[in-house]
C-alpha atoms as a printed R data frame, in Angstrom:
    type eleno elety resid chain resno       x       y       z
1   ATOM     1    CA   MET     A     1  -5.721  -1.942 -28.332
2   ATOM     2    CA   PHE     A     2  -2.576  -0.122 -27.991
3   ATOM     3    CA   GLN     A     3  -4.158   2.544 -30.656
4   ATOM     4    CA   LEU     A     4  -7.187   3.213 -28.331
5   ATOM     5    CA   HIS     A     5  -4.983   3.498 -25.108
6   ATOM     6    CA   ILE     A     6  -2.941   6.336 -27.078
7   ATOM     7    CA   LEU     A     7  -6.103   8.009 -28.371
8   ATOM     8    CA   PHE     A     8  -7.772   7.863 -24.955
9   ATOM     9    CA   ASN     A     9  -4.774   9.275 -23.241
10  ATOM    10    CA   SER     A    10  -4.185  12.100 -25.704
11  ATOM    11    CA   HIS     A    11  -5.215  15.651 -24.498
12  ATOM    12    CA   PRO     A    12  -7.244  17.612 -25.178
13  ATOM    13    CA   ILE     A    13 -10.432  15.528 -26.002
14  ATOM    14    CA   TYR     A    14  -9.099  12.001 -24.649
15  ATOM    15    CA   GLY     A    15 -11.105  10.143 -27.379
16  ATOM    16    CA   ARG     A    16 -14.356  11.748 -26.991
17  ATOM    17    CA   LYS     A    17 -15.004  12.140 -30.536
18  ATOM    18    CA   HIS     A    18 -13.643   8.818 -31.689
19  ATOM    19    CA   LEU     A    19 -15.702   6.894 -34.158
20  ATOM    20    CA   TRP     A    20 -15.513   3.034 -33.348
21  ATOM    21    CA   LYS     A    21 -15.435   2.087 -37.078
22  ATOM    22    CA   GLY     A    22 -13.026  -0.883 -37.365
23  ATOM    23    CA   TYR     A    23 -13.197  -1.723 -33.706
24  ATOM    24    CA   THR     A    24 -15.448  -4.311 -31.653
25  ATOM    25    CA   VAL     A    25 -17.271  -4.282 -28.554
26  ATOM    26    CA   TYR     A    26 -14.407  -6.243 -27.033
27  ATOM    27    CA   ASP     A    27 -11.860  -3.295 -27.960
28  ATOM    28    CA   ALA     A    28 -14.217  -0.964 -25.830
29  ATOM    29    CA   ALA     A    29 -14.546  -3.303 -23.055
30  ATOM    30    CA   GLY     A    30 -10.779  -3.946 -23.024
31  ATOM    31    CA   ILE     A    31  -9.952  -0.078 -23.027
32  ATOM    32    CA   MET     A    32 -12.405   0.415 -20.161
33  ATOM    33    CA   LEU     A    33 -11.014  -2.423 -18.320
34  ATOM    34    CA   ARG     A    34  -7.371  -1.127 -18.685
35  ATOM    35    CA   TYR     A    35  -8.453   2.196 -17.351
36  ATOM    36    CA   LEU     A    36 -10.114   0.758 -14.508
37  ATOM    37    CA   LYS     A    37  -7.302  -1.451 -13.575
38  ATOM    38    CA   SER     A    38  -4.773   1.470 -13.780
39  ATOM    39    CA   LEU     A    39  -6.709   3.516 -10.961
40  ATOM    40    CA   PRO     A    40  -4.899   3.667  -7.707
41  ATOM    41    CA   GLU     A    41  -8.058   2.394  -5.838
42  ATOM    42    CA   PRO     A    42 -11.295   0.864  -7.033
43  ATOM    43    CA   VAL     A    43 -14.038   3.147  -8.192
44  ATOM    44    CA   ILE     A    44 -15.720   2.678  -4.856
45  ATOM    45    CA   PRO     A    45 -12.718   3.630  -2.512
46  ATOM    46    CA   TYR     A    46 -11.403   1.392  -0.081
47  ATOM    47    CA   ASP     A    47 -12.493   3.804   2.933
48  ATOM    48    CA   ALA     A    48 -16.019   3.433   1.625
49  ATOM    49    CA   TYR     A    49 -15.902  -0.485   0.849
50  ATOM    50    CA   ALA     A    50 -17.212  -1.260   4.501
51  ATOM    51    CA   GLN     A    51 -20.094   0.963   4.587
52  ATOM    52    CA   PHE     A    52 -21.176  -0.546   1.350
53  ATOM    53    CA   VAL     A    53 -20.896  -3.991   2.477
54  ATOM    54    CA   ASP     A    54 -22.209  -3.147   5.816
55  ATOM    55    CA   VAL     A    55 -25.463  -1.621   4.402
56  ATOM    56    CA   LEU     A    56 -25.777  -3.576   1.078
57  ATOM    57    CA   GLY     A    57 -24.794  -6.942   2.260
58  ATOM    58    CA   PRO     A    58 -27.535  -7.662   4.347
59  ATOM    59    CA   ILE     A    59 -30.038  -6.306   1.707
60  ATOM    60    CA   ILE     A    60 -28.883  -8.654  -1.044
61  ATOM    61    CA   LYS     A    61 -29.254 -11.501   1.432
62  ATOM    62    CA   GLY     A    62 -32.908 -10.440   2.091
63  ATOM    63    CA   GLU     A    63 -32.399  -9.254   5.381
64  ATOM    64    CA   GLY     A    64 -33.259  -5.349   5.214
65  ATOM    65    CA   SER     A    65 -34.473  -2.714   2.832
66  ATOM    66    CA   LEU     A    66 -32.961  -0.101   1.176
67  ATOM    67    CA   SER     A    67 -34.381   3.667   1.076
68  ATOM    68    CA   ILE     A    68 -33.375   6.040  -1.485
69  ATOM    69    CA   LEU     A    69 -31.859   8.268   1.263
70  ATOM    70    CA   LYS     A    70 -29.394   5.288   2.260
71  ATOM    71    CA   LEU     A    71 -28.354   4.724  -1.171
72  ATOM    72    CA   CYS     A    72 -27.528   8.384  -1.789
73  ATOM    73    CA   ALA     A    73 -25.874   8.471   1.682
74  ATOM    74    CA   LEU     A    74 -23.658   5.709   0.403
75  ATOM    75    CA   LEU     A    75 -22.982   7.352  -2.963
76  ATOM    76    CA   ARG     A    76 -22.350  10.501  -1.365
77  ATOM    77    CA   LEU     A    77 -19.139   8.721   0.488
78  ATOM    78    CA   LEU     A    78 -17.738   8.704  -3.084
79  ATOM    79    CA   PRO     A    79 -15.797  11.594  -4.440
80  ATOM    80    CA   ARG     A    80 -17.897  13.114  -7.069
81  ATOM    81    CA   PRO     A    81 -15.938  11.559 -10.142
82  ATOM    82    CA   ASN     A    82 -16.131   8.305  -8.817
83  ATOM    83    CA   ARG     A    83 -19.915   8.635  -8.023
84  ATOM    84    CA   ARG     A    84 -20.261   9.657 -11.708
85  ATOM    85    CA   VAL     A    85 -18.202   6.698 -12.860
86  ATOM    86    CA   ILE     A    86 -20.176   4.032 -10.696
87  ATOM    87    CA   LEU     A    87 -23.621   5.169 -11.865
88  ATOM    88    CA   TYR     A    88 -22.674   5.363 -15.452
89  ATOM    89    CA   LEU     A    89 -21.245   1.700 -15.122
90  ATOM    90    CA   ILE     A    90 -24.235   0.450 -13.402
91  ATOM    91    CA   GLU     A    91 -26.676   2.278 -16.102
92  ATOM    92    CA   LEU     A    92 -24.437   0.845 -18.716
93  ATOM    93    CA   TRP     A    93 -24.313  -2.831 -17.468
94  ATOM    94    CA   LYS     A    94 -28.070  -2.815 -16.845
95  ATOM    95    CA   MET     A    95 -28.663  -1.785 -20.639
96  ATOM    96    CA   LEU     A    96 -26.204  -4.409 -21.721
97  ATOM    97    CA   SER     A    97 -27.729  -7.004 -19.466
98  ATOM    98    CA   SER     A    98 -31.234  -6.063 -20.484
99  ATOM    99    CA   ASN     A    99 -30.486  -6.848 -24.011
100 ATOM   100    CA   TYR     A   100 -29.031 -10.390 -23.369
101 ATOM   101    CA   ALA     A   101 -30.425 -11.585 -26.545
102 ATOM   102    CA   GLN     A   102 -27.987  -9.342 -28.481
103 ATOM   103    CA   THR     A   103 -25.169  -9.088 -25.786
104 ATOM   104    CA   LYS     A   104 -25.042 -12.638 -24.306
105 ATOM   105    CA   MET     A   105 -23.913 -10.642 -21.133
106 ATOM   106    CA   THR     A   106 -25.805 -11.270 -17.904
107 ATOM   107    CA   ALA     A   107 -25.261  -8.660 -14.904
108 ATOM   108    CA   LYS     A   108 -23.077 -11.504 -13.247
109 ATOM   109    CA   ARG     A   109 -20.972 -11.846 -16.195
110 ATOM   110    CA   LEU     A   110 -20.466  -8.133 -16.477
111 ATOM   111    CA   VAL     A   111 -19.586  -7.609 -12.762
112 ATOM   112    CA   ALA     A   112 -17.025 -10.835 -13.123
113 ATOM   113    CA   ALA     A   113 -15.302  -8.780 -16.011
114 ATOM   114    CA   PHE     A   114 -14.895  -5.756 -14.165
115 ATOM   115    CA   GLN     A   115 -15.592  -6.336 -10.277
116 ATOM   116    CA   PRO     A   116 -12.183  -6.188  -8.387
117 ATOM   117    CA   SER     A   117 -11.692  -2.356 -10.102
118 ATOM   118    CA   ILE     A   118 -15.168  -1.290  -9.002
119 ATOM   119    CA   LEU     A   119 -15.774  -2.580  -5.454
120 ATOM   120    CA   SER     A   120 -13.014  -4.365  -3.427
121 ATOM   121    CA   GLY     A   121 -11.165  -3.886  -0.115
122 ATOM   122    CA   PRO     A   122  -7.445  -3.870   0.228
123 ATOM   123    CA   ALA     A   123  -6.136  -6.899  -1.372
124 ATOM   124    CA   ALA     A   124  -4.786  -8.339   2.162
125 ATOM   125    CA   SER     A   125  -8.187  -7.886   3.666
126 ATOM   126    CA   MET     A   126 -10.159  -9.628   0.702
127 ATOM   127    CA   ASP     A   127 -10.862 -13.511   1.149
128 ATOM   128    CA   ALA     A   128 -13.048 -15.494  -1.420
129 ATOM   129    CA   GLU     A   129 -16.122 -14.736   0.610
130 ATOM   130    CA   SER     A   130 -15.131 -11.079   0.396
131 ATOM   131    CA   TYR     A   131 -14.927 -11.348  -3.335
132 ATOM   132    CA   THR     A   132 -18.134 -12.947  -3.794
133 ATOM   133    CA   LEU     A   133 -20.185 -10.543  -1.442
134 ATOM   134    CA   ALA     A   134 -18.799  -7.551  -3.397
135 ATOM   135    CA   SER     A   135 -19.656  -9.109  -6.764
136 ATOM   136    CA   GLU     A   136 -23.166  -9.944  -5.362
137 ATOM   137    CA   ILE     A   137 -23.518  -6.370  -4.350
138 ATOM   138    CA   LEU     A   138 -22.728  -5.057  -7.815
139 ATOM   139    CA   VAL     A   139 -24.953  -7.644  -9.449
140 ATOM   140    CA   TRP     A   140 -27.780  -6.402  -7.135
141 ATOM   141    CA   MET     A   141 -26.985  -2.955  -8.141
142 ATOM   142    CA   VAL     A   142 -27.236  -3.725 -11.742
143 ATOM   143    CA   GLU     A   143 -30.268  -5.807 -11.499
144 ATOM   144    CA   ARG     A   144 -32.302  -3.153  -9.597
145 ATOM   145    CA   ALA     A   145 -30.752  -0.119 -11.505
146 ATOM   146    CA   ASP     A   146 -34.313   0.477 -13.020
147 ATOM   147    CA   VAL     A   147 -35.663   0.914  -9.543
148 ATOM   148    CA   TYR     A   148 -33.052   2.901  -7.776
149 ATOM   149    CA   MET     A   149 -30.754   4.566 -10.111
150 ATOM   150    CA   LYS     A   150 -33.477   6.672 -11.819
151 ATOM   151    CA   GLU     A   151 -34.092   8.178  -8.360
152 ATOM   152    CA   VAL     A   152 -30.494   8.520  -7.569
153 ATOM   153    CA   TRP     A   153 -29.798  10.421 -10.995
154 ATOM   154    CA   PHE     A   154 -32.796  12.595 -10.872
155 ATOM   155    CA   SER     A   155 -33.296  13.185  -7.029
156 ATOM   156    CA   SER     A   156 -31.262  16.023  -5.067
157 ATOM   157    CA   CYS     A   157 -28.772  13.302  -3.723
158 ATOM   158    CA   ASP     A   158 -26.364  16.101  -3.812
159 ATOM   159    CA   GLY     A   159 -28.555  17.894  -1.434
160 ATOM   160    CA   LEU     A   160 -28.916  15.317   1.235
161 ATOM   161    CA   ASN     A   161 -25.935  16.821   3.257
162 ATOM   162    CA   ARG     A   162 -28.073  16.366   6.500
163 ATOM   163    CA   TYR     A   163 -28.581  12.744   5.890
164 ATOM   164    CA   ARG     A   164 -25.679  10.352   7.245
165 ATOM   165    CA   LEU     A   165 -25.163   6.661   7.410
166 ATOM   166    CA   GLN     A   166 -25.188   5.358  10.964
167 ATOM   167    CA   SER     A   167 -22.222   3.372  11.759
168 ATOM   168    CA   ARG     A   168 -22.759  -0.318  12.713
């Protein structure tokens, strides 16, 4: 793990051309988790947490629906690098969970492994119910990635400057 950490922190290519021979999927997951935990905030930053929960919380409970415009507006709350990371992670987790026969990983298990580093409020404001809701939101996003993420990747989310989420 230490060797991977050095490799992925080495300028100028940061492990981009690394051949994974001799390493396992657990090594890859471990280095990814180490990276995510080293971030100063979750991938979905603290200041966007409440809006993600306010918009997606009722939807996962079956109390609403989500338009691609709302999802794009949520994603636009994120800095561009964070937006790319969350989209890549959701897509990766969807692929891994879709191949459960080989990976033995469900969306719920994948989210459980990485969740506090992805969607979380400040530690002082998080109770068990908040962690559960955040996990359920991420699982919902992974399980529906084939419905929404393709639209997000290939739509003009970046061109939706006029569409804003309405505060509750």
